[in-house]
C-alpha positions in Angstrom: 23.5 -28.8 62.1 20.6 -27.4 61.1 19.7 -25.1 63.2 22.3 -23.9 66.1 21.9 -21.0 68.4 24.5 -17.8 68.3 23.9 -17.7 72.6 25.3 -20.9 72.9 28.3 -20.7 69.8 29.6 -17.3 68.7 29.0 -16.7 65.0 33.0 -18.4 64.4 32.2 -20.7 65.8 28.8 -22.1 63.4 30.5 -21.1 60.6 33.4 -23.4 61.6 31.2 -26.1 62.1 29.6 -26.1 58.9 32.6 -25.8 56.9 33.7 -28.7 59.0 30.6 -30.6 57.9 30.3 -29.6 54.5 33.8 -31.0 54.1 35.3 -27.9 53.0 39.8 -27.6 53.3 40.5 -24.2 56.0 42.8 -22.4 57.3 41.5 -20.4 61.0 42.2 -16.8 60.8 41.7 -16.3 64.3 42.5 -12.3 64.6 40.0 -11.5 61.9 37.7 -14.5 63.1 37.7 -15.3 59.6 38.1 -18.8 57.6 40.2 -18.8 53.7 39.7 -21.1 51.6 39.9 -22.3 47.8 37.1 -23.1 45.5 38.0 -24.0 42.0 34.8 -23.6 39.4 33.8 -24.3 35.7 35.8 -20.3 35.0 39.0 -20.8 37.1 40.3 -21.3 40.8 40.2 -18.5 43.6 40.1 -18.0 47.4 37.1 -17.7 49.3 36.9 -16.1 52.7 33.9 -16.3 55.1 33.9 -13.8 58.5 32.1 -13.3 61.4 30.9 -10.3 62.9 29.9 -10.8 66.9 29.3 -7.6 67.5 27.4 -6.5 64.9 25.7 -10.4 64.9 26.9 -10.8 60.7 28.5 -13.8 58.5 29.6 -12.2 54.9 31.2 -15.2 52.2 33.8 -13.5 50.1 35.1 -14.6 47.2 38.2 -12.7 45.8 38.5 -12.7 41.7 41.5 -14.1 40.8 42.9 -11.6 39.0 43.4 -8.0 39.9 42.7 -5.1 38.0 45.1 -2.6 37.1 44.6 0.5 37.2 43.7 1.8 34.2 41.0 -0.2 33.6 39.4 0.0 37.2 36.7 2.6 35.4 36.0 0.2 32.6 35.7 -3.3 35.3 33.6 -0.5 37.5 30.9 0.0 34.6 30.9 -4.6 33.8 30.2 -4.7 38.3 28.2 -1.6 37.7 25.8 -3.8 35.4 26.3 -6.9 36.7 24.7 -5.8 40.3 21.8 -4.1 38.8 19.4 -7.0 38.9 20.7 -9.6 41.3 18.9 -9.8 44.8 20.8 -12.1 46.7 24.9 -9.9 47.4 26.9 -7.7 45.1 30.3 -7.6 43.5 33.2 -4.9 45.1 35.9 -3.5 43.4 39.0 -1.9 45.3 40.2 1.6 43.9 42.9 1.3 45.8 44.5 -1.7 44.6 42.1 -3.0 42.0 40.9 -6.2 44.3 37.5 -7.7 42.9 35.2 -9.8 44.9 32.2 -11.3 45.3 30.4 -10.4 48.9 27.3 -12.2 50.6 25.9 -11.7 53.5 23.4 -11.5 56.7 22.1 -9.9 59.0 20.9 -12.3 62.1 18.5 -10.2 63.5 17.1 -13.2 65.9 19.1 -15.6 67.3 19.5 -18.5 65.0 21.1 -18.8 62.0 21.0 -21.9 60.1 23.0 -24.5 58.5 21.0 -23.6 55.0 21.0 -20.6 54.5 25.0 -20.6 55.4 25.3 -22.5 53.0 22.4 -20.4 50.2 24.2 -17.6 51.2 27.9 -19.9 50.0 26.7 -21.3 46.6 24.8 -18.3 45.6 28.7 -16.3 45.9 29.8 -19.2 44.1 27.7 -19.1 41.5 28.2 -15.5 40.3 31.2 -14.8 40.9 31.6 -18.2 37.9 29.1 -16.9 36.3 30.7 -13.1 35.2 34.6 -14.5 36.2 34.8 -14.8 32.1 33.1 -11.5 31.9 35.9 -9.6 34.4 38.9 -11.3 32.1 37.7 -10.5 29.1 37.8 -6.9 30.0 40.8 -6.5 31.7 42.6 -7.5 28.3 40.5 -5.6 26.7 39.2 -7.7 24.4 35.1 -6.5 24.6 33.6 -3.0 26.5 31.8 -3.6 29.1 28.3 -3.5 28.2 29.2 -6.1 25.4 30.0 -8.4 28.2 27.3 -8.5 30.6 25.2 -9.3 27.4 27.4 -12.4 26.2 26.8 -13.4 30.1 23.6 -12.3 30.4 21.8 -12.5 27.3 18.3 -10.4 26.7 17.4 -11.8 30.5 16.6 -8.8 31.6 13.4 -8.5 29.1 10.3 -10.8 28.8 11.0 -13.8 26.8 8.4 -13.7 24.3 11.0 -10.6 23.5 14.0 -12.2 23.8 13.2 -15.0 21.6 11.5 -13.2 18.6 15.3 -11.5 18.5 17.2 -14.4 18.6 13.9 -15.9 16.5 15.9 -13.8 13.3 19.0 -16.3 13.2 16.0 -18.8 11.2 13.7 -16.2 11.3 12.4 -18.2 7.6 11.0 -21.0 9.5 8.9 -18.7 11.8 5.1 -18.2 10.4 4.6 -15.4 8.5 2.4 -12.4 9.9 0.2 -9.8 8.2 2.8 -6.6 7.2 0.9 -3.3 8.9 0.9 -0.9 5.8 1.5 2.6 8.0 4.7 0.0 9.5 6.5 -0.6 6.1 5.7 2.9 5.4 7.6 3.9 8.7 10.5 1.7 7.3 10.4 2.9 3.7 10.7 6.2 5.3 13.9 5.2 6.7 15.6 4.0 4.6 14.9 6.9 2.3 15.9 9.2 4.9 19.8 7.3 5.1 19.8 7.8 1.6 18.8 11.7 1.5 20.2 13.1 4.2 23.5 10.9 5.4 26.1 12.1 4.0 28.1 11.4 0.4 30.6 9.0 2.5 28.1 7.1 4.8 26.5 6.1 0.9 29.9 5.4 -0.2 32.1 1.6 0.1 35.3 2.7 1.1 37.0 0.8 -2.0 34.6 3.2 -3.2 36.1 6.1 -1.8 39.4 4.7 -2.6 38.5 5.5 -6.4 37.1 8.0 -6.6 40.0 10.3 -4.4 42.3 8.2 -6.7 40.7 9.9 -9.6 40.8 13.2 -7.3 44.5 12.7 -7.2 44.8 12.8 -11.7 46.0 16.2 -11.8 48.6 15.8 -15.1 47.1 15.6 -19.1 48.4 12.1 -19.6 46.4 11.0 -16.6 42.5 12.5 -17.7 42.0 8.9 -19.9 42.8 7.2 -17.6 41.2 8.8 -14.6 37.9 9.3 -17.6 37.7 5.6 -17.7 38.5 4.7 -13.7 35.2 6.9 -13.5 33.2 6.1 -15.6 33.2 2.3 -13.9 33.4 4.1 -11.4 29.9 5.5 -12.6 28.6 2.3 -13.1 29.5 -0.1 -10.4 27.7 3.1 -8.5 24.2 3.5 -10.2 24.7 -0.6 -10.3 24.6 -1.4 -6.6 22.2 2.0 -5.3 20.0 1.5 -8.4 19.2 4.0 -11.0 17.3 5.3 -9.0 21.1 6.6 -7.1 22.1 8.6 -10.4 22.5 11.9 -7.8 24.5 9.7 -5.7 27.2 9.3 -8.0 26.7 13.1 -8.9 27.3 13.8 -5.3 30.5 12.0 -5.0 32.2 13.9 -7.4 31.4 16.4 -6.5 32.2 16.4 -3.1 35.5 14.6 -4.1 36.4 18.1 -6.8 36.3 20.7 -4.2 37.4 18.3 -1.2 40.9 16.9 -0.5 41.7 14.4 1.5 44.5 14.4 3.7 46.0 11.2 4.2 45.1 10.6 8.2 41.9 11.5 7.3 41.6 9.7 4.1 42.8 6.3 5.8 39.8 7.4 8.7 37.5 7.1 6.2 37.9 4.7 5.0 37.4 3.0 8.0 33.8 4.9 9.5 32.7 4.2 5.8 32.6 0.6 6.2 31.0 0.6 9.4 27.8 2.4 7.5 27.6 0.3 5.4 27.6 -2.3 8.3 25.3 -1.0 9.9 22.6 0.2 6.8 23.2 -4.0 6.4 21.3 -4.9 9.4 19.2 -2.0 9.4 18.1 -3.2 5.4 17.6 -6.7 7.4 15.7 -5.0 10.3 13.7 -3.8 8.5 12.1 -6.3 5.9 11.9 -8.6 8.8 8.8 -6.4 10.3 7.5 -5.4 7.1 6.6 -9.3 7.4 5.6 -9.1 10.3 3.2 -6.6 11.0 4.2 -3.5 13.8 6.1 -4.1 16.7 5.3 -3.2 20.1 7.5 -0.6 21.7 9.3 -2.6 23.9 10.5 -5.1 21.3 13.4 -6.4 21.0 13.5 -5.7 17.5 12.3 -2.3 17.8 15.0 -1.8 20.8 17.7 -2.8 17.8 16.2 -0.4 15.1 16.6 2.4 17.1 20.0 1.8 18.3 21.5 0.5 14.9 19.6 3.9 13.4 21.7 5.8 16.2 25.1 4.1 15.2 24.0 5.4 12.1 23.3 8.6 12.3 27.1 8.6 15.0 28.9 7.6 12.1 27.8 9.4 9.6 28.4 13.0 12.2 32.3 11.3 12.1 31.8 11.6 8.6 30.7 14.7 7.9 33.9 16.1 10.2 36.3 14.2 9.2 36.9 15.2 5.4 38.2 18.8 7.3 39.2 18.0 10.0 42.9 18.9 11.1 43.0 16.4 14.5 46.3 15.3 16.5 47.5 12.5 17.7 45.7 12.3 21.3 42.3 13.1 18.4 43.3 10.3 16.3 43.7 7.8 19.3 40.5 8.0 20.3 38.8 8.2 17.7 40.2 4.7 16.9 39.3 3.7 19.6 35.2 4.7 19.0 35.7 2.5 15.9 36.9 -0.3 17.3 34.0 0.5 20.1 31.4 0.2 17.1 32.8 -2.6 15.7 32.3 -4.4 18.7 28.7 -3.5 18.6 28.2 -3.8 15.3 30.1 -7.5 15.7 26.8 -7.9 18.8 24.3 -7.3 16.5 26.3 -9.5 13.4 26.3 -12.6 15.1 22.0 -12.3 16.2 21.3 -10.9 13.3 21.3 -13.4 10.3 21.0 -13.2 6.5 17.8 -14.9 7.2 16.6 -11.6 8.8 15.9 -10.4 5.4 13.4 -13.2 4.9 15.1 -14.4 1.6 15.8 -17.8 0.8 
């Protein structure tokens, strides 16, 4: 069946002939001029529907997601679908907010009087491929394993970027094997300014590690006279550790930390959250350091470079974390606010995990 005239047969009859010739098993739903069938893909098994709308001269094919989006996850799934739909040229995902049904739709308006076998096959095959490709992401979002943004990134990678940009970013994993480019002094100065800004403008809690915060907090709780020697010993050991980690120039950081914990008494709930955000700040700083080292070696980066984009996003993330660390010491939040903060922490962790997957230690240029 290469081509058939709509005038001699209905669209419904034509699609029945197609699925018969293409060796599909199906059931007819005559009341809706539709066929129901199942398809087994690499990602799962789902129902499909082929429907004709004679009056509108339309042929529509649906792949119905095998899982329903629970009401509490429909906004997240909708974000995933919006991100997935962006840039698609044939078909789109849909979600029914009434019951959580998700489906992929391809269709054609038959403006001429002929419908070809190849035309139907292209619409059907594209539909099946799209559901098979994005189904794992839909399932991971509904399971709460990943945010919609990162579910899409796991599926599509950096396909929305020019090929050179994608290779540049993924190339960080094996950067030691790349040819070194000349260092641009202006670029190097910019990166040094960024590092100095992180040290001088960030809150002291964004500079300390969770372990150092715990020790400073412990010392601040030791008020009894008989604890004085023990507190001094811990403080001296802590001073050496902080200066050893940050360098001699960072004696100021130790002084800032000592002053802060002398003046501020942390509630237990705030203290735990501060430690978590502090850990995120440290991870973000390390990623920024690796990317900065790489960019120093390879010269000034184009504005649309994936490395440049990552630097901007990680810098923004660092200052979001820093803002939280400024608020938390004096924040008297209720239970709902605590839940919101814990959700935010998990979102930040997922974002950092994504970057850590691609920005290996070798990106720093050290062997």
